[in-house]
C-alpha positions in Angstrom: 100.6 87.6 232.7 99.5 88.1 236.2 98.9 91.6 237.1 100.9 92.7 240.1 98.5 95.6 240.8 95.5 93.0 241.1 97.6 90.9 243.5 98.6 94.0 245.7 94.9 95.0 245.9 93.9 91.5 246.9 96.4 91.4 249.5 95.1 94.6 251.0 92.2 92.9 252.6 90.8 89.7 253.5 87.4 90.2 252.3 88.2 88.9 248.8 86.9 85.3 248.3 89.0 84.6 245.4 92.4 84.8 246.9 94.0 82.1 249.0 97.3 83.4 250.7 99.7 80.9 252.3 103.1 80.9 253.5 104.5 78.0 251.4 102.8 74.9 250.1 104.0 72.9 247.2 102.5 69.5 248.1 100.0 68.5 245.4 97.1 67.3 247.6 97.2 70.7 249.3 97.5 72.6 246.2 94.6 70.9 244.6 92.5 71.9 247.6 93.8 75.4 247.4 92.9 75.8 243.7 89.4 74.6 244.6 89.1 77.1 247.5 90.3 80.0 245.4 87.5 79.1 242.7 84.6 78.6 245.1 83.0 81.9 244.2 81.7 83.7 241.2 84.8 85.7 240.2 86.3 85.3 236.7 89.7 84.4 238.3 90.9 82.7 241.4 94.5 83.3 243.1 96.8 81.6 245.2 99.7 83.7 246.7 102.6 82.1 248.4 104.9 84.1 250.7 102.2 85.9 252.6 100.6 85.6 256.1 96.9 86.4 256.8 96.1 88.9 259.6 92.6 89.9 260.8 92.1 92.6 258.0 94.7 92.0 255.6 97.8 90.0 254.4 101.4 90.8 255.4 104.2 90.1 252.7 106.6 87.6 254.2 108.5 86.8 250.9 110.2 83.6 249.6 112.8 82.6 247.4 112.4 83.2 243.5 113.4 79.7 243.0 110.0 78.6 244.1 108.7 79.1 240.6 111.3 76.4 239.4 110.2 73.9 242.0 106.5 74.6 241.6 106.1 73.3 238.0 105.8 69.6 239.0 103.7 70.0 242.0 101.3 72.1 240.0 100.8 69.7 237.4 100.2 66.9 239.8 97.7 69.1 241.5 95.9 69.8 238.4 95.6 66.1 237.5 93.8 65.5 240.8 91.0 67.7 239.7 88.5 66.2 237.2 88.1 69.2 235.0 90.6 71.0 233.0 91.7 74.4 234.3 93.5 77.4 232.6 96.5 78.2 235.0 99.5 80.5 234.9 102.0 81.3 237.6 105.0 83.4 238.3 107.2 85.4 240.7 105.8 88.9 241.6 107.6 91.7 243.6 105.3 93.2 246.2 106.9 96.0 248.2 110.3 94.7 247.4 109.7 91.1 248.4 109.1 88.2 246.1 105.6 86.3 246.3 104.8 83.4 244.1 101.2 83.7 242.5 99.0 81.2 240.8 96.0 82.5 238.7 93.3 80.1 237.7 90.3 80.9 235.3 87.2 80.0 237.0 84.6 77.2 235.7 81.1 76.3 236.6 82.3 72.8 237.0 84.5 74.0 239.8 81.5 74.9 242.0 80.1 71.0 241.5 83.0 69.8 243.8 80.9 68.6 246.8 83.2 66.5 249.1 82.2 66.3 252.7 84.3 67.0 255.8 82.6 64.3 257.9 85.8 62.1 258.3 84.4 59.8 260.9 81.2 58.6 259.0 81.0 55.5 257.1 78.3 57.0 254.8 80.4 60.3 254.1 83.3 58.2 253.2 81.5 56.2 250.8 80.0 59.4 249.3 83.5 60.9 248.9 84.8 57.7 247.3 82.0 57.7 244.8 82.7 61.4 243.9 86.5 60.5 243.6 85.5 57.6 241.2 83.3 59.9 239.2 86.2 62.6 238.9 88.4 59.7 237.7 85.8 58.4 235.4 85.4 62.0 233.7 89.3 62.1 232.9 90.4 60.6 229.6 93.9 60.2 231.2 92.7 57.2 233.0 90.8 55.6 230.3 93.7 53.0 229.5 95.5 53.4 232.8 96.8 50.5 235.0 95.3 49.7 238.4 98.0 51.3 240.2 97.6 54.4 238.4 93.9 54.6 239.1 94.4 53.7 242.7 96.9 56.6 242.9 94.5 58.9 241.8 91.6 57.7 244.2 94.1 57.8 247.0 95.4 61.2 246.1 91.7 62.6 245.9 90.9 61.1 249.4 94.2 62.4 250.7 93.3 66.0 249.3 90.1 65.9 251.0 91.7 65.0 254.3 91.8 61.2 254.9 94.9 59.5 256.0 95.6 57.1 253.1 98.4 54.8 252.4 98.7 53.0 249.2 99.9 49.2 248.8 100.4 48.9 252.6 102.1 45.5 253.5 99.7 44.1 256.1 98.2 40.7 257.1 99.0 37.6 255.4 99.2 36.7 251.6 97.1 33.9 249.7 99.9 31.5 250.3 100.1 32.4 254.2 103.8 32.9 254.0 104.3 36.5 253.4 102.7 39.8 254.2 100.6 41.0 251.2 99.6 44.4 249.9 96.5 46.3 250.5 95.7 48.7 247.7 94.6 51.7 249.9 94.7 51.5 253.7 92.6 54.4 255.4 93.2 55.3 259.0 91.3 57.6 261.4 93.0 59.1 264.6 96.0 56.6 264.1 93.6 53.6 263.9 92.3 51.4 261.1 89.2 52.9 259.5 88.6 51.0 256.3 90.5 49.2 253.3 89.9 49.5 249.6 90.8 46.6 247.4 90.6 47.4 243.8 90.9 45.6 240.4 90.7 46.2 236.6 88.1 44.3 235.1 87.0 43.6 231.3 84.9 40.6 232.0 83.5 38.7 234.9 86.4 36.8 235.9 85.0 35.0 238.9 88.4 33.4 239.8 90.1 36.7 239.8 87.2 38.5 241.7 87.0 35.7 244.5 90.8 36.1 244.9 90.2 39.8 245.8 87.1 39.4 247.7 89.1 36.8 250.0 91.9 39.2 250.2 89.9 42.0 251.8 88.9 39.8 254.8 92.5 38.1 255.2 94.4 41.5 255.0 91.8 43.5 257.3 93.2 42.0 260.6 91.4 44.4 262.8 87.9 43.6 261.4 86.9 47.1 260.2 83.2 48.0 260.4 83.2 48.3 256.6 85.4 47.8 253.6 85.3 48.5 249.9 85.8 46.4 246.8 86.3 48.8 244.0 86.2 47.7 240.4 87.4 49.7 237.3 85.2 48.2 234.6 85.8 48.5 230.9 83.4 46.5 229.0 80.9 47.0 226.1 77.8 46.0 228.1 78.1 47.5 231.7 74.5 46.8 232.5 75.0 43.0 231.6 78.2 43.0 233.6 76.6 44.4 236.5 73.9 42.1 236.6 76.3 39.1 236.5 78.6 40.9 238.9 76.1 41.6 241.7 74.5 38.1 241.2 77.8 36.5 241.8 78.7 38.6 245.0 75.5 37.8 246.7 75.9 34.1 246.2 79.7 33.7 246.9 81.0 31.8 250.0 83.0 34.5 251.7 85.5 33.8 254.5 83.1 35.9 256.7 79.6 34.4 256.0 77.2 36.4 254.2 74.1 37.6 256.1 72.3 39.9 253.5 72.7 42.4 250.6 71.4 45.8 250.1 71.0 47.7 246.8 69.3 50.8 248.2 72.5 52.8 248.1 72.6 52.2 244.4 69.0 53.3 243.9 69.9 56.5 246.1 73.0 57.2 243.9 71.0 56.7 240.6 74.1 56.6 238.4 74.0 54.2 235.2 77.7 54.0 235.0 78.7 53.5 238.7 77.0 50.9 240.5 76.9 49.9 244.2 75.8 46.8 246.1 76.4 46.4 250.0 76.8 43.0 251.5 76.6 42.3 255.3 78.8 39.6 256.8 79.3 38.0 260.3 82.7 38.3 261.6 83.6 37.1 265.1 80.1 37.6 266.2 79.8 41.1 264.8 78.0 42.5 261.7 80.4 44.0 259.3 79.8 45.3 255.7 81.5 45.4 252.4 80.6 48.0 249.5 81.1 46.7 246.0 81.5 49.6 243.8 81.8 49.1 240.1 83.1 52.2 237.9 82.5 52.0 234.2 85.7 53.4 232.4 85.2 54.6 229.0 
């Protein structure tokens, strides 16, 4: 049970770092971020209180409908799935000064403090770092061990959306491999209303070169604007990941792309240093400009 007196005390000042007070927010992406914000401290519990407004020195209780609790169950469950570690959570309606607020109580975890997404939305390097962190979060969740590609893409897109990127999934753009109909991009990321990057993803359990080639070609044909960089993301479930990576990296540096290959770079893989997530970057010539393609392979356990 959430202690009404504790909530009242937390609302009496804005100095407590383990309380996040908001008017009303039941979108899973935003809820996930609010949860992490409430736990970004050394307190045993973090709290989110809905139905309040933050003033300079304290919170004022605006109140909201008691039906919020019934509508909150699904969004809270979805928000929890966006976070890579398990959280103990409880929530209920609470009467504060005769007005109803909705409170969420979360038990803190050392793992919560390890979330290290960057808010530099305009940087290619920052985006790749955030994408890698999202992949590591997915990798740690058993729920996605046997998931299909769409479910994994949804998770990655949800994490990127929660961080603050504008993400659309399976956006119909460009031309299909047959050249007749628009095709589907797995994840399309925009910035200030303009294309920023695309992520083409696939589930792999072996080095199926024909299947991989189809996806590599798809990136260049569906990226009609010619982004500075794009991503080919592979969810790999194989017994010998090291052998797979050696074969995959050798294949992508020798493949004949629609945009001619200029060079490749493994320095980013050395910088990350993970054994179960590997990266190689290839550079290509496209209409006289140098563009890049990140190949990220995530081992799914």
